[in-house]
Structures are given as C-alpha cells and as structure tokens.
C-alpha positions in Angstrom: 6.8 -16.2 22.1 6.5 -12.6 20.9 3.5 -11.8 18.7 4.3 -9.5 15.7 1.5 -7.3 14.5 1.5 -5.8 11.0 2.6 -2.3 10.2 0.1 -0.2 8.1 1.5 2.3 5.5 -0.2 4.6 3.1 1.5 6.3 0.2 0.3 8.5 -2.6 1.4 6.8 -5.8 1.3 7.3 -9.6 1.3 4.5 -12.2 4.6 3.9 -14.0 4.7 3.4 -17.8 4.8 -0.4 -17.1 1.5 -0.2 -15.2 -1.4 -1.4 -17.3 -3.6 1.4 -15.8 -1.3 4.2 -16.7 -3.7 5.7 -19.3 -6.7 5.4 -17.0 -5.4 6.4 -13.6 -3.7 9.6 -12.6 -2.8 8.3 -9.1 -3.8 6.3 -6.2 -3.5 5.8 -2.4 -1.5 2.6 -1.8 -2.4 1.0 1.5 0.2 -1.6 2.5 0.2 -4.0 5.4 3.4 -5.8 6.2 4.7 -7.9 9.0 8.1 -6.5 10.1 10.1 -6.1 13.2 10.6 -2.4 12.8 8.9 0.5 11.0 12.0 1.1 8.9 12.2 -2.5 7.7 8.4 -2.4 7.0 8.7 0.8 5.0 11.6 -0.5 2.9 9.6 -3.7 2.2 6.5 -1.7 1.4 8.3 0.6 -0.9 9.8 -2.3 -2.9 6.5 -4.1 -3.1 4.8 -0.9 -4.4 7.5 -0.5 -7.0 7.2 -4.2 -8.1 3.5 -3.5 -8.8 4.6 -0.7 -11.2 3.7 2.3 -9.0 6.0 5.3 -8.2 5.7 6.7 -4.6 5.0 10.4 -4.8 4.4 11.0 -1.1 4.5 9.1 2.2 1.2 9.6 4.0 1.2 7.7 7.3 2.4 4.7 9.2 0.7 2.9 12.0 1.8 -0.2 14.0 -1.4 -2.2 14.3 -2.5 -3.4 17.8 -4.9 -6.2 18.7 -7.7 -3.7 19.3 -7.2 -2.1 15.9 -7.1 -5.5 14.2 -10.4 -6.4 15.9 -12.1 -3.3 14.6 -10.9 -3.4 11.0 -13.4 -2.5 8.3 -14.1 -5.4 5.9 -11.8 -4.3 3.1 -9.0 -3.8 5.5 -9.7 -7.1 7.1 -9.3 -8.8 3.7 -6.0 -6.9 3.2 -4.8 -8.1 6.7 -5.7 -11.7 5.8 -3.5 -11.5 2.7 -0.7 -9.9 4.6 -1.0 -12.6 7.2 -0.7 -15.3 4.5 2.0 -13.7 2.4 3.8 -11.4 4.8 2.7 -8.3 2.8 -0.3 -7.1 0.9 -1.4 -3.9 -0.8 -4.5 -2.2 -2.0 -4.5 0.6 -4.6 -7.4 3.0 -4.6 -7.0 5.1 -7.7 -8.6 8.1 -9.3 -9.2 8.5 -13.0 -7.1 10.6 -15.3 -8.9 13.8 -16.6 -8.0 16.2 -19.4 -5.8 18.2 -17.0 -3.5 15.3 -16.4 -0.6 14.9 -18.8 -0.1 11.4 -20.2 2.9 9.6 -18.9 4.9 8.0 -21.7 
C-alpha cells in the first residue's frame, strides 16, 4: 500500500464581492493542504476550493509535498489544518490583513 502525503500550497488572495469580509480585508495568504496524487491535481483542487470560499487568487506563492518528517514537526495551527485535510481531503486557512484608507473598496 502506498501512503499519500498532503501537498501544501500558499496563495496570495483577495476577497471577492461575495466574501463577507470584503469590506474588512484587503487580502490574505491562503494556506491549503490537499491530498492529491500529483502537484498539478493538488493545485487545481486547491484553486477551486479557494474560489468556492469566495477568494480570488492574486499570486501563487509556494508548493511543498509534505514528508513524514515535516508532518511530525508541524506547528500547532498547521497540525490542525492537516487534521482537517486528513478528514475531508482538503482544508484551508486564510490569514488576512485589514483594509486601510489606501485600499480601494471592491464592489
């Protein structure tokens, strides 16, 4: 039996007009963990998941196929994300920054 480890993606994102945080947040870093056979499949699933959460991908930041050693050393907030991905096949965390006067409102 082959063990599949999750793929870790990070994207810079902006809330869409359907996102209930569009007036408060200018953007975020989306950290997504997904179980996938290839990085390409994982990226496609991650992109669709982010879009369904009402975020627009602005920039792809990084990808990392997780290894057993990396999983063993995950920080607590990433360990929680991993547990959700293990249960549902995919999970995301959005770490946003607030909108300031210099950000134009999206409508």
